[in-house]
N, C-alpha and C positions, 0 to 999 in steps of 0.2 A: 568474408573478411571485413574488418572495420573500415578499410580504405585509408587513404592518406589524410593528414590533418586538413588539407584543402578540401577533399571530398566531404569530410565530416562537417566542415564549416558550411559548404554548399547545402548539405542536407538540413542543417539547422535553419538556414535562411529560407529554403524552400518550404519547410514546415511552418515557419512563421508567416510567410506570405500566404500560404494556403489557408491558415487559420483566419487571417485578417480578411481574405477574400470571402470565406464562408460567412463571416459576420455581416459583411456588406451585402452579399447576395440574399441573406435572410431578410434584411430590411426591404430589398427590392421585391422579393417574392411575396412578402406580406402585402405590399401595395398592389402587386399584380393579382393576388387572390381576392383582395377586397374589391378591386376594380372589376374583376370578372363576375363576382357575385352581384355587384350593383348593376352591371350591364344586363345580367339575367333578369333582375327585378324590373328594369326598364322594358325589356322585351315582353315580359309577362303583362305589364301594364298596357302596352300597345295592343296586345292580343285581346285583353279584357275590354279595352275601350272600343276596339273594332267590333267585337261581339255585341257590346251594348248598343252601339249605333245601328247595327244591322239586325237587331232582334234575335241574335243567336245565343245559344247557351254559353254563359261565361264560365271559363275554367276557374276552379277554386284557387284563391291566392296562396302561393307557397312562400313568397319572399316578402319581407317587410322593407319596403324601399327606404323609408326614413331611417331605420336602424342601420341598414347597409350603407347608406350615405354617410351616416355618422361614423361607422367603422372605417370607411374609406378615408374620411377626413382625419381620423385619429392616426391611421397608418401613415398618411402623408406628413402630418405634423410631428410624428415621431422621428422623422429624418433629422439627422444631426445638423444638416445645413439650415434647418428651420427652427432649431431649438432656441436660438438667440434672436429670432425675428419676432417682435411683438405682434400679436393678432390685431388686425384692424378693427376698430370699434364699429359696431353696427351703425349704419347710416341713420341719422335722425329722421323721424317721420314728420313731415310738414304738418302744421296744424290744419284742422278741417276748416274750409272757407266758411265764413258766416252765411246765413240764409240769404242775405241780400246780394251775395256775390253773383256775378253774371257767368262764372265758370260753369261749363256743362257738368251736370250731375247725372249719375247712372240711372236714377229713377225717372228722369225725364228724357233720356236718350231713346231713340227708336230701337225696337227689336225688328230686324230686317228679315223678311221671309223671301227667299229667292226661288223662283220657279212658279209654274202655274199661270193661270190667266185671271187676274183680278182677285179681289178680297174674298175670303171664305169665312163662314161662320165657325166659331169655336165655342167651347163650353166655358171659357175663361171669363172673368168679370169684364165689365165695360171698360174700366181703366186700362186693362191689358189690351183689349181690342183696339183702343185708341192709340196705343203705342206701336201697333204693328204697321210696318211699311212693306208693301209688296213690290217686288221687282220681277217683271215678266221677261225672261231672257229671250223668248222667241221673238219679241218685238224690239226690245232695247239692246240685246246682244252684248258684244264685248265692250262697248263704250260704257254701259251701265256697270258692268263687272269691274272695269278699270277704275271708275269713279268710286264704287263701293269699297274696293280694296284700299284706296287712299283714305277714305273716310274711316275705315276700321283702324288703320295704322295711326291715324291722327286723333283717335279717341273720341270719335263722334258717333259711334254705334255701341249700344249696350250689349246686344247679343245677336247671334246669327242662326237662322234655321234654313236648311237646304232641303228642298223637295227632291230627294235623290233620284227618283224615276224621271224627273222632268228637267234636271240640270246636268249637262254633260260634264265629263271629267275635266275638260279644258277650262270650264267655268268654275267648278267646285274647288279644284286644287289650289289656285291662287287665293281664293277666299278663305279656305280652311287654314292655309299657311299664314295669312295675315291675322286671322283670329288667334292663332296660337301665339304669334309674336306679340300681339296686343294684350294677350291674357284675358280675352273675353270668352264667355261660354258660347258653345255652338253645338248643334245637333242636326242629325238627318231626320226627315219626316216622311220617309218612304215616297209614295206617289202623291202625298198630300191629302189622303183621306182624313176625315175628321178625327178619328181615334188616334191615328199616327201623329197628326198635327198637334192634338191636345197633349200627347205624351212628350213630344219634342219641346213644346212650349213649357210644359211643367218642368222638364229637365233643366232648361236654361234659366227659368225663373227661380228654381230652387238653388241653382248655383250663383245667381245674382244676389240672393239673400234678401 
């Protein structure tokens, strides 16, 4: 039966509402799909980074994190609430300080090696050796780690190398966290053997540019 005029009106209203809801949900689902794919790319990068630091076989990359981030951004900006909001201009980059400036520069900041007892020889040039600062946690303990964490966060360290077999988790965790926040390169160097130390130093130096 067609129903009463009132029922027919309700059916029209219900169909219209369902249609509008479907359009809105499609926008939400597009963002959710893009976010899930970007999260998968981040997880993949974490696994590859862990494998690289510990000398394990790195899985082949499946996701392109940059493209997925761009797709997520596009999905979010397609929301009607943002269509009338102008994009913020990219922040201006401050000019490079002149050579006479006393501001700390990355090529003169120390590369701090945490763990072990005393300085060890590497196969790197003398100017790299001169930049190495060694911290022995067995003698200096948590005070040195706390001071180093603050130095990293305040931009007074160029790079960080951890002798994984000689530095406890309670020491390495806050240092790695600070390095991530400060955006400086860091690497593990196993138990501090010459080959492992050379590889770790080569890694951070390569990322310093």
